[in-house]
C-alpha positions as CSV (number, residue, x, y, z in Angstrom):
1,M,35.3,170.7,235.1
2,S,38.3,173.1,234.3
3,R,40.1,172.4,231.4
4,R,43.6,171.0,231.1
5,Q,46.0,173.7,230.8
6,P,49.3,173.2,228.2
7,G,52.0,172.1,230.5
8,D,49.7,170.8,233.0
9,D,50.7,167.4,234.6
10,P,48.8,164.5,232.8
11,L,48.2,162.9,235.6
12,T,46.9,165.5,238.5
13,G,45.7,168.3,235.8
14,H,47.8,170.9,238.0
15,P,50.7,172.8,236.5
16,T,53.8,171.0,236.3
17,K,56.7,172.2,238.7
18,H,59.3,171.8,236.3
19,L,58.7,171.7,232.4
20,V,61.6,169.6,232.1
21,E,63.2,167.4,234.5
22,A,66.2,165.0,234.1
23,R,68.0,162.9,236.7
24,S,70.8,160.8,236.2
25,L,70.1,161.4,232.2
26,R,72.9,159.2,230.0
27,K,73.7,158.8,226.4
28,V,75.8,156.1,225.4
29,Y,76.2,155.7,221.5
30,Q,76.5,152.3,219.7
31,P,78.4,150.3,218.9
32,S,81.3,152.5,220.1
33,G,80.3,152.4,223.3
34,F,81.1,156.3,223.6
35,T,79.2,158.2,226.5
36,A,78.1,161.4,225.5
37,V,76.3,162.4,228.4
38,D,77.2,161.0,231.8
39,G,74.6,161.1,234.3
40,I,73.3,164.9,234.5
41,D,70.5,166.5,236.5
42,F,68.8,169.7,235.7
43,T,65.6,171.3,235.5
44,L,63.5,173.7,233.5
45,T,61.1,176.0,235.1
46,R,58.1,177.7,233.4
47,G,58.8,181.1,231.6
48,E,63.2,180.7,231.8
49,A,65.7,180.7,229.6
50,F,68.0,177.9,230.6
51,G,71.3,177.6,228.5
52,F,73.7,174.4,227.9
53,L,77.3,175.7,227.4
54,G,80.3,174.0,226.7
55,P,83.2,173.0,224.2
56,N,82.6,171.0,221.1
57,G,81.6,167.4,222.2
58,A,80.7,168.0,226.1
59,G,77.2,166.8,225.4
60,K,75.0,169.7,224.8
61,S,73.4,168.6,221.3
62,S,73.3,165.0,222.3
63,T,71.1,166.3,226.0
64,M,69.2,168.6,223.3
65,R,68.1,165.7,221.3
66,M,67.0,163.6,224.2
67,I,65.0,166.6,225.4
68,S,63.0,167.0,221.9
69,C,62.4,163.1,222.0
70,V,64.4,162.0,218.8
71,S,67.1,160.0,220.4
72,P,66.5,157.7,223.3
73,L,67.7,157.7,226.5
74,S,70.7,155.3,227.5
75,G,69.5,155.6,231.2
76,G,67.9,157.9,234.1
77,T,64.4,159.5,233.8
78,L,63.5,162.7,231.6
79,R,59.9,164.4,231.8
80,V,58.7,166.7,229.6
81,L,55.9,168.8,230.1
82,G,55.0,166.5,232.6
83,L,55.4,163.2,230.3
84,D,58.1,160.6,230.3
85,A,60.2,161.1,227.5
86,A,61.2,157.5,227.1
87,T,57.2,156.2,226.2
88,R,55.3,159.5,225.4
89,G,57.6,161.2,222.9
90,S,55.2,161.4,219.8
91,E,53.1,163.7,222.4
92,I,55.9,165.5,223.6
93,R,57.1,166.6,219.9
94,A,53.6,167.8,219.5
95,R,54.1,170.3,221.9
96,I,57.5,171.7,221.7
97,G,59.3,173.4,219.0
98,V,63.0,173.0,217.4
99,V,65.1,175.1,215.9
100,P,68.2,172.7,215.0
101,Q,71.8,174.0,214.6
102,D,71.8,173.5,210.6
103,D,69.0,175.1,208.9
104,T,66.8,172.3,207.2
105,L,64.5,174.3,205.1
106,D,63.6,173.4,201.8
107,E,65.2,175.7,199.6
108,E,63.2,175.2,196.5
109,L,59.6,176.3,198.1
110,T,58.9,180.0,198.9
111,V,59.3,181.4,202.4
112,R,55.6,180.9,203.2
113,E,55.4,177.6,201.6
114,N,58.2,176.2,204.0
115,L,55.9,177.5,206.9
116,L,52.7,176.3,205.6
117,I,53.7,172.7,204.6
118,Y,55.5,172.6,208.0
119,G,52.3,173.3,209.9
120,R,50.5,170.7,207.8
121,Y,53.0,167.8,209.8
122,F,51.2,168.7,213.0
123,G,47.5,168.2,211.6
124,L,46.5,171.8,212.0
125,P,43.6,173.0,209.8
126,R,45.1,174.7,206.4
127,A,42.9,178.0,207.7
128,V,44.7,177.9,211.1
129,V,48.4,177.2,209.8
130,R,48.0,180.2,206.8
131,E,46.6,182.6,209.7
132,R,49.7,181.2,212.0
133,A,51.7,181.6,209.0
134,E,51.3,185.5,208.1
135,R,51.7,186.2,212.4
136,L,54.8,184.0,212.2
137,L,56.2,185.8,208.8
138,E,55.8,189.5,210.5
139,F,57.3,188.0,213.8
140,A,60.2,187.0,211.9
141,R,60.0,190.4,209.6
142,L,60.1,188.4,206.7
143,S,56.7,189.3,205.3
144,D,58.1,191.0,202.2
145,K,59.9,188.0,201.6
146,A,56.8,185.9,201.8
147,D,57.0,184.6,198.2
148,D,60.9,184.6,197.6
149,Q,62.4,181.0,197.5
150,V,64.3,180.5,200.4
151,S,67.6,179.7,198.4
152,A,67.6,183.6,197.7
153,L,67.2,184.6,201.7
154,S,70.4,185.5,203.6
155,G,71.8,183.5,206.4
156,G,70.4,185.6,209.1
157,M,66.9,185.6,207.4
158,K,67.0,181.5,207.1
159,R,67.6,181.5,210.6
160,R,64.6,183.8,211.1
161,L,62.3,181.6,209.2
162,T,64.0,178.1,210.8
163,I,62.9,179.8,214.6
164,A,59.7,180.8,212.7
165,R,58.8,177.5,211.7
166,G,59.6,175.9,214.9
167,L,56.9,178.2,216.4
168,V,54.2,176.8,213.9
169,N,52.7,174.5,216.3
170,E,52.6,177.0,219.0
171,P,55.0,175.4,221.7
172,E,55.3,175.4,225.2
173,I,58.9,174.9,224.8
174,L,61.3,176.3,222.1
175,L,64.7,174.4,221.8
176,L,67.2,176.2,219.9
177,D,70.8,174.3,219.2
178,E,73.4,177.2,218.3
179,P,70.7,179.5,217.3
180,T,73.1,182.7,215.8
181,T,76.3,180.6,214.8
182,G,77.7,181.9,211.7
183,L,75.6,185.4,211.7
184,D,77.1,188.9,211.6
185,P,76.2,191.0,214.8
186,Q,73.2,192.9,213.1
187,A,71.6,189.8,212.3
188,R,72.4,188.2,216.0
189,H,70.8,191.1,217.7
190,L,67.6,191.0,215.5
191,L,67.5,187.1,216.4
192,W,67.9,188.3,220.5
193,E,65.1,190.7,220.0
194,R,62.7,188.1,218.6
195,L,63.8,185.4,221.3
196,Y,63.2,188.1,224.1
197,Q,59.6,188.9,222.5
198,L,58.9,184.8,222.8
199,K,60.2,184.9,226.5
200,A,57.8,187.7,227.1
201,E,55.1,186.0,225.7
202,G,55.6,183.0,227.9
203,V,57.5,180.7,225.9
204,S,60.0,179.0,227.8
205,L,63.6,178.4,226.0
206,I,66.1,176.0,226.0
207,L,69.4,176.7,224.1
208,T,73.4,176.2,223.1
209,T,75.4,178.4,222.1
210,H,79.1,179.1,221.9
211,Y,78.8,183.0,222.5
212,M,79.5,184.1,225.8
213,D,77.7,187.5,225.3
214,E,74.5,185.8,223.7
215,A,74.5,183.2,227.0
216,E,74.7,186.7,229.4
217,Q,72.1,188.3,227.3
218,L,69.2,185.4,227.2
219,C,70.0,182.9,229.7
220,D,68.1,183.3,233.1
221,R,70.5,180.3,234.2
222,L,72.5,177.7,232.7
223,V,74.9,174.7,232.8
224,V,78.2,174.3,232.0
225,M,79.1,170.9,230.5
226,D,82.6,169.0,229.8
227,G,83.0,165.9,229.0
228,G,79.1,165.0,229.2
229,R,79.2,166.0,232.9
230,I,77.9,169.1,234.5
231,V,80.5,171.3,235.8
232,A,78.8,174.2,237.0
233,E,75.2,175.6,237.3
234,G,73.7,179.4,238.0
235,T,73.2,182.5,236.7
236,P,75.5,184.2,234.4
237,R,76.2,186.4,237.5
238,Q,76.6,183.7,240.1
239,L,78.9,181.6,237.7
240,I,81.3,184.7,237.5
241,E,81.2,185.5,240.9
242,S,82.0,181.8,242.0
243,H,84.5,180.9,239.3
244,A,86.5,184.3,238.3
245,S,87.6,187.0,239.8
246,R,86.2,190.6,239.7
247,E,88.6,192.2,237.2
248,V,90.6,190.7,234.6
249,L,94.0,192.4,233.5
250,E,94.7,191.4,229.9
251,L,98.7,191.8,228.8
252,R,100.4,191.3,225.2
253,L,104.1,191.1,225.0
254,P,106.8,191.1,222.6
255,P,107.4,188.2,220.7
256,G,109.5,185.7,222.9
257,E,109.1,187.4,226.4
258,Q,105.8,186.0,227.5
259,A,106.6,182.5,229.3
260,M,109.3,184.8,231.0
261,A,106.6,187.3,232.2
262,A,104.3,184.6,233.3
263,E,107.3,183.0,235.6
264,K,107.9,186.8,237.0
265,L,104.1,187.3,237.2
266,D,103.4,184.1,239.5
267,G,101.6,184.9,242.8
268,L,100.6,188.7,241.8
269,A,97.2,187.7,241.0
270,D,94.5,185.0,242.0
271,R,95.3,183.0,238.9
272,V,97.7,183.8,235.8
273,E,96.4,182.2,232.7
274,S,98.6,181.7,229.6
275,L,97.1,181.9,226.2
276,P,98.9,182.0,223.0
277,D,98.4,185.8,222.3
278,R,98.2,187.1,225.6
279,L,98.6,186.7,229.8
280,L,95.3,186.9,231.7
281,L,95.6,187.9,235.0
282,Y,92.5,187.4,237.2
283,A,92.4,190.1,240.4
284,G,90.1,192.0,242.4
285,D,91.6,195.1,241.4
286,G,93.0,195.4,237.4
287,E,94.6,198.6,238.2
288,T,96.5,198.0,241.1
289,T,97.6,194.5,239.7
290,L,98.9,196.6,236.5
291,A,101.0,198.7,238.6
292,A,102.2,195.8,240.3
293,V,103.6,194.3,236.9
294,H,105.1,197.3,236.3
295,A,107.2,197.4,239.6
296,R,108.5,193.9,238.6
297,G,109.7,195.3,235.5
298,I,107.5,194.0,232.7
299,V,106.5,196.3,230.3
300,P,103.7,195.0,228.2
301,T,102.8,196.0,224.7
302,T,99.2,196.6,225.5
303,A,97.3,196.1,228.9
304,L,93.5,196.2,229.2
305,V,91.5,195.8,232.7
306,R,88.1,194.3,232.3
307,R,85.2,193.1,234.2
308,A,85.6,189.5,234.5
309,G,82.7,187.5,232.2
310,L,81.7,183.8,231.1
311,E,84.5,183.3,228.9
312,D,86.8,183.8,232.1
313,V,84.5,181.0,233.7
314,F,84.9,178.4,230.7
315,L,88.9,179.0,230.8
316,T,88.8,178.3,234.7
317,L,86.2,175.3,234.3
318,T,87.3,173.3,231.2
319,G,90.8,175.2,230.6
320,R,89.9,176.0,227.1
321,T,88.0,178.3,225.0
322,L,84.7,177.5,223.7
323,V,85.2,176.7,220.0
324,D,88.0,173.7,219.9
């Protein structure tokens, strides 16, 4: 008889098509009656890095809490690893890893002790936890800090330790809520490198992020949420092609001239977006559009032509930048 493998359907013993599957998923907080998640559908396939993007309050973290089975569903269905999240929460939690938005490390303990104690929560034998802790310290590049108190670590080191801690139980899915918020670019790139490694080793990733470059780098597929609903879904490239032009012309103008310039430029591009500090002109050819701007008698202080990106998708879909 074949042994059931991690991620197999508990009823059939066959590999599940989707590691996570949500249908009409809802979250309503009581007693306020606030609807944070309003009937969304999504799936996670094996080996995928899947992202939830959207403004603050869009429902991303509420969705993550339901996937991790620490917040009950208010409606719809949610299956994780083939199990019903409404009734099999403890089994699901034993097989997933969670990296919360805020570090919840015990700062009075050493780096190694944080891993050892967390591993014991899963009922793992001491010898197994010790062996995994050493491997995770190396993975997180913290071996030389193993005996230091957590309070002495930098922000980037704490995030790496939090990710390492979430891997103690060797999860099939790792949930990361804003994994690099507040980190400097060097620390962010090191974390990206560690997450690439995890994905290569077969760990499926679900993450939320406010950083557009992070979403483009890490996510195979993502959804854009706004007001508790999914407003777009696809690969980063698909979203850019569907909701933004090929190029964007950014114009900065002298003080007091932006509103007048926006009126003069109406109809010149596929879309003109007025931000507090600049105008964005979405067009197929930025250089040709810039020449047309000059032809209309507008002389910007600076002009930049760039490829459209995910940030432009958000300006289109939500009407504001991600950080509210």
